[in-house]
C-alpha positions in Angstrom: -17.7 113.6 -7.2 -16.9 110.5 -5.1 -16.1 108.5 -8.2 -13.6 111.3 -9.3 -12.0 111.4 -5.9 -11.6 107.6 -5.8 -10.4 107.6 -9.5 -12.7 104.8 -10.3 -14.0 104.0 -13.8 -17.5 103.2 -12.6 -19.8 103.8 -15.6 -23.4 104.8 -15.4 -24.4 101.5 -17.0 -22.7 99.5 -14.2 -24.5 101.6 -11.7 -27.9 101.3 -13.4 -27.5 97.5 -13.8 -26.7 97.1 -10.2 -29.5 99.4 -8.9 -32.4 98.4 -11.2 -34.1 96.7 -8.2 -34.3 100.1 -6.4 -34.7 102.6 -9.2 -37.6 101.7 -11.5 -37.0 101.7 -15.2 -37.7 99.6 -18.4 -34.9 97.3 -17.3 -36.8 96.7 -14.0 -39.9 95.7 -15.9 -37.9 93.4 -18.2 -36.0 91.6 -15.4 -38.7 91.4 -12.7 -40.9 88.6 -14.0 -42.0 85.8 -11.8 -44.2 82.8 -12.4 -47.1 82.1 -10.1 -49.7 79.4 -10.8 -49.0 79.5 -14.5 -49.2 83.3 -14.8 -46.3 85.6 -15.5 -46.3 88.4 -13.0 -44.3 91.6 -13.3 -43.1 93.2 -10.1 -43.4 97.0 -10.6 -42.9 98.3 -7.1 -40.9 97.6 -4.0 -40.7 93.9 -3.1 -39.1 91.8 -0.3 -38.1 89.2 -2.9 -34.4 88.5 -3.4 -33.3 91.3 -1.1 -30.5 89.1 0.3 -28.7 88.6 -3.1 -27.3 92.1 -3.5 -26.4 92.3 0.2 -24.5 89.0 0.0 -22.7 90.2 -3.2 -21.8 93.5 -1.4 -20.5 91.7 1.7 -18.4 89.3 -0.4 -16.9 92.1 -2.4 -16.1 94.0 0.7 -14.3 91.0 2.2 -12.3 90.3 -0.9 -11.3 94.0 -1.3 -10.3 94.4 2.3 -8.3 91.2 2.2 -6.5 92.2 -1.0 -5.7 95.6 0.6 -4.4 94.2 3.8 -2.2 91.5 2.1 -0.8 93.9 -0.5 -0.4 97.0 1.8 2.8 95.8 3.3 6.0 95.4 1.2 6.9 92.4 3.4 4.8 89.5 4.5 1.5 90.5 6.3 1.7 90.9 10.0 0.3 87.8 11.9 -2.4 90.0 13.5 -3.5 91.1 10.0 -4.1 87.4 9.1 -6.0 86.9 12.4 -8.1 90.0 11.5 -8.8 88.7 8.0 -9.9 85.3 9.4 -12.2 87.1 11.9 -13.6 89.3 9.0 -14.3 86.1 7.0 -16.1 84.5 9.9 -18.2 87.7 10.5 -19.0 87.9 6.8 -20.0 84.3 6.6 -22.2 84.8 9.7 -23.9 87.8 8.1 -24.4 86.0 4.8 -26.0 83.1 6.6 -28.3 85.4 8.6 -29.4 87.3 5.4 -30.0 83.9 3.6 -32.0 82.5 6.4 -34.2 85.7 6.7 -34.8 85.6 2.9 -35.9 82.0 3.1 -38.3 82.9 6.0 -39.7 85.7 3.9 -40.0 83.5 0.8 -41.9 80.9 2.8 -44.3 83.5 4.3 -45.1 84.7 0.8 -46.0 81.2 -0.4 
């Protein structure tokens, strides 16, 4: 219903490819292979591995989309305060990305 209201062309394949880490399927089994001491392991349940990657992608997409909307919303040049807001948004996004990356590295080290 939300896709219809937003008039997006999001296909079920796009959704399934992006959410395979959360919703178990054959794709999950195929993609979640990790090597450990010469053995290939398949992750079949919830894992803390690579949780930061989808979050970083989402934050980046949100920043780009918001920036494009703000810049293109006005028929004239953007208001100077809009530019200041976009710079602030970029800094907040970078700070969040750094925090998620650091936490993922800490979790990865703890698993080793």
